[in-house]
Structures are given as structure tokens and as C-alpha cells.
C-alpha positions as CSV (number, residue, x, y, z in Angstrom):
1,R,29.5,20.9,4.2
2,C,26.4,18.8,3.6
3,L,23.0,20.3,3.7
4,K,20.8,18.7,6.3
5,M,17.0,18.6,6.3
6,P,15.3,19.1,9.7
7,S,13.8,15.9,10.9
8,V,10.4,17.6,11.3
9,I,10.4,18.2,7.6
10,A,12.0,14.9,6.5
11,F,9.7,12.9,8.7
12,P,6.5,14.8,9.1
13,L,4.2,13.2,11.7
14,K,1.6,15.8,12.5
15,I,-1.7,15.2,10.6
16,N,-2.8,18.5,9.1
17,N,-6.0,17.2,7.5
18,K,-7.8,14.8,9.7
19,S,-10.8,14.5,7.4
20,V,-8.7,13.1,4.6
21,H,-6.7,11.0,7.0
22,K,-9.9,9.2,8.1
23,L,-10.5,8.2,4.5
24,A,-7.1,6.6,4.0
25,I,-8.1,3.1,5.1
26,P,-11.4,2.8,3.0
27,F,-9.6,4.3,0.1
28,V,-6.7,1.9,0.2
29,M,-9.1,-1.0,0.6
30,V,-10.8,-0.1,-2.7
31,L,-7.5,0.6,-4.4
32,F,-6.1,-2.7,-3.3
33,V,-8.9,-4.7,-4.9
34,L,-8.9,-2.6,-8.1
35,G,-5.2,-2.9,-8.3
36,N,-5.3,-6.7,-7.9
37,Y,-7.8,-7.1,-10.7
38,L,-5.7,-4.9,-13.0
39,S,-2.7,-7.0,-12.1
40,V,-4.5,-10.0,-13.5
41,F,-4.5,-8.4,-17.0
42,Y,-0.9,-7.2,-16.5
43,E,0.2,-10.8,-15.7
44,K,-1.5,-12.0,-18.9
45,I,0.4,-9.4,-20.9
46,L,3.6,-10.6,-19.3
47,S,2.7,-14.2,-20.1
48,L,2.1,-13.4,-23.8
49,L,5.6,-11.8,-23.8
50,N,7.0,-15.1,-22.2
51,I,8.1,-13.3,-19.1
52,R,8.0,-15.6,-16.1
53,T,6.6,-14.4,-12.9
54,T,6.5,-15.8,-9.3
55,Q,3.9,-15.6,-6.6
56,P,4.8,-13.6,-3.5
57,T,5.8,-15.8,-0.6
58,Y,6.9,-15.5,3.0
59,F,9.1,-17.5,5.3
60,M,6.8,-19.9,7.2
61,P,8.5,-21.3,10.3
62,K,6.9,-24.2,12.2
63,S,7.1,-22.5,15.6
64,L,4.1,-20.4,16.4
65,T,6.3,-17.8,18.1
66,L,8.4,-17.4,14.9
67,I,5.2,-17.2,12.8
68,V,4.0,-14.3,14.9
69,L,7.4,-12.6,14.7
70,V,7.5,-13.0,10.9
71,A,4.0,-11.5,10.7
72,V,5.0,-8.5,12.9
73,L,8.1,-8.0,10.8
74,N,6.2,-8.0,7.4
75,V,3.0,-6.3,8.5
76,I,4.2,-3.6,11.0
77,I,8.0,-3.1,11.0
78,V,8.5,-3.1,7.2
79,P,5.7,-0.6,6.5
80,I,7.1,1.8,9.1
81,L,10.6,1.6,7.8
82,T,9.4,1.9,4.2
83,E,7.3,5.0,4.9
84,F,10.1,6.8,6.8
85,Y,12.4,6.0,3.8
86,L,10.1,6.6,0.8
87,R,7.4,9.1,1.8
88,G,9.7,10.6,4.4
89,A,13.3,11.2,3.5
90,I,13.0,10.8,-0.3
91,M,9.6,12.3,-1.1
92,Q,10.0,15.3,1.3
93,S,13.4,16.1,-0.2
94,L,12.0,15.9,-3.8
95,R,9.1,18.2,-3.0
96,Q,11.3,21.2,-3.8
97,F,10.9,20.2,-7.5
98,G,7.1,19.9,-7.1
99,D,4.7,17.6,-5.3
100,G,3.8,15.8,-8.5
101,Y,7.4,15.1,-9.3
102,A,8.1,13.8,-5.8
103,L,5.0,11.6,-5.9
104,L,5.8,10.1,-9.3
105,V,9.5,9.4,-8.5
106,T,8.8,7.7,-5.2
107,S,6.0,5.7,-6.7
108,I,8.3,4.4,-9.5
109,I,11.0,3.6,-6.8
110,S,8.3,1.7,-4.8
111,A,7.2,-0.2,-7.9
112,F,10.7,-1.5,-8.6
113,M,11.3,-2.5,-5.0
114,V,9.1,-5.6,-5.3
115,H,10.8,-8.9,-6.0
116,D,8.5,-9.9,-8.8
117,I,7.8,-7.9,-12.0
118,S,4.2,-9.0,-12.0
119,L,3.7,-6.8,-8.9
120,T,5.2,-3.6,-10.3
121,C,1.8,-2.4,-11.7
122,L,0.0,-3.0,-8.4
123,S,2.8,-1.6,-6.3
124,F,2.9,1.6,-8.5
125,M,-0.9,2.1,-8.1
126,L,-0.7,1.6,-4.3
127,A,2.3,3.9,-4.0
128,L,0.5,6.7,-5.9
129,G,-2.4,6.4,-3.5
130,V,-0.3,6.3,-0.4
131,G,1.9,9.1,-1.5
132,Y,-1.1,11.3,-2.5
133,F,-2.7,10.8,1.0
134,V,0.6,11.6,2.7
135,L,0.8,14.9,0.7
136,K,-2.8,15.8,1.5
137,T,-2.6,15.0,5.2
138,G,1.0,16.2,5.6
139,S,1.9,13.2,7.7
140,I,3.7,9.9,7.0
141,R,1.6,8.5,9.8
142,T,-1.2,8.3,7.2
143,G,1.2,6.4,4.9
144,I,2.2,4.0,7.6
145,M,-1.4,3.2,8.4
146,M,-2.2,2.6,4.7
147,Q,0.9,0.4,4.2
148,I,0.0,-1.7,7.2
149,I,-3.4,-2.4,5.6
150,I,-1.6,-3.3,2.3
151,K,1.0,-5.6,3.9
152,L,-1.6,-7.2,6.1
153,S,-3.8,-7.9,3.0
154,F,-0.8,-9.4,1.1
155,Y,0.0,-11.6,4.1
156,L,-3.6,-12.8,4.4
157,I,-3.7,-13.7,0.7
158,F,-0.5,-15.7,1.2
159,L,-2.0,-17.5,4.2
160,V,-5.2,-18.4,2.4
161,K,-3.3,-19.8,-0.6
162,Y,-0.8,-21.6,1.7
163,Y,-3.4,-23.4,3.8
164,C,-6.3,-23.8,1.4
165,N,-6.7,-25.6,-2.0
166,A,-7.2,-23.5,-5.2
167,T,-11.0,-23.8,-5.1
168,V,-11.4,-22.8,-1.5
169,S,-8.8,-20.0,-1.7
170,T,-10.5,-18.5,-4.8
171,L,-13.9,-18.5,-3.0
172,I,-12.4,-16.9,0.1
173,L,-10.5,-14.2,-1.7
174,T,-13.4,-13.4,-4.1
175,T,-15.6,-12.9,-1.0
176,A,-13.0,-10.9,0.7
177,W,-12.5,-8.6,-2.3
178,F,-16.2,-8.0,-2.5
179,A,-16.3,-7.1,1.2
180,Y,-13.2,-4.9,0.8
181,I,-14.6,-2.8,-2.1
182,S,-18.1,-2.7,-0.7
183,I,-17.2,-1.5,2.8
184,G,-14.5,0.8,1.4
185,F,-16.9,2.5,-1.0
186,L,-19.7,2.7,1.6
187,I,-17.5,4.4,4.1
188,I,-16.2,6.9,1.6
189,L,-19.7,7.8,0.3
190,I,-21.0,8.2,3.9
191,F,-18.1,10.3,4.9
192,I,-18.2,12.6,1.9
193,R,-22.0,13.0,2.3
194,K,-21.4,14.1,5.9
195,K,-18.4,16.4,4.9
196,N,-19.8,18.3,2.0
197,G,-16.9,20.6,2.0
198,L,-14.2,17.9,1.9
199,V,-11.7,18.5,-0.9
200,F,-9.2,16.0,-2.1
């Protein structure tokens, strides 16, 4: 007979720590930018080792309706399914061996789910951040919210590079990263100042 995990445990939806939950978006904004800059050095190391990498891409149909459907699939549906699978079923079942172990294993799995080796470092960092917040809030809803921001950011990067030349896209993305990290840090600092007793 197979042992079954109750759905309320395998897929926890109730947010137990709303203060930490509110910090999830600004935190992932900062982490996304830092991870992208770290990935630049990671790609250079891969290049020195003669390991070829590819840029992430998306299917771009000509129909506006299909473009919207592709965006919804990548930005909303995929993050939801990913979180139910990784931070839900897998991580919750591995927590019996310790939260640290569960977080590390699911982050490694997430890192190798990407199609390009150049993204493994960034994916691992983001997975650690998402998994940590899920553990601290006790809800995969936090993870879903963070994953939607991550996937939306990746999709916007692709659109900028797809429709703009190299010079313009670099300018837009550099400005966006500055805004991301500035707004993220500002919200975190303001929130922590208001919540002196907040513990991560």
C-alpha cells in the first residue's frame, strides 16, 4: 500500500507569516537583478571552457491572440504548475529530512530544469530565494507570486531584445535593472523599519 500525503500538507496554501509574504516581491526583484549580473560572469567562465550557450527564447506567433495566450502560458500557468510540483509535492515531502535539505534538493532540480546551462546559476539562486520564502510563509502561494514576477521579467527581457536593436535593448534593460533593485531595496528597508520585530 502506498503512503499518501494529505493535500493540505503537499500543497500548503495558507499564508502563516503575512509580513514575510509582503516582502517576497521586492526581494525577488533584487535577487533577479543580482542573479543576472552574476550570470554574466558565469557565462564568461563557460565561454573560457568552450561551452556553447544559447539565449532563452519564446515562440512568437503573428496573431495577437496567440501572443497573449503564449504570454499567459509562460507567465502564469507555468509558474503555478512549477510551484505545485517543486515547492509543493517535492519539497514538502522532503522536509521530513530537514528544511535545509528540502530547499537545497528542490533548488538543484530547478537549476537543471532550464534548457540552457548558462541559466543554471541564475535558476539556482532564484530557486533558493523562492523556496526559502515558501518555507518561511508556509504557503506555495508566495512561491507562485514570486515565480510569476520571475517569468514576467524573463519574458519582458525577451520582448525587448526581440523588438529592439542591441544598443536600445541594453539601455532599456540597464534602466530596468536599476529601477528593479532600487525599488526592491527601498521597499524592503521601509518595511523592515516599520516592522522592527520582523525575523527572516
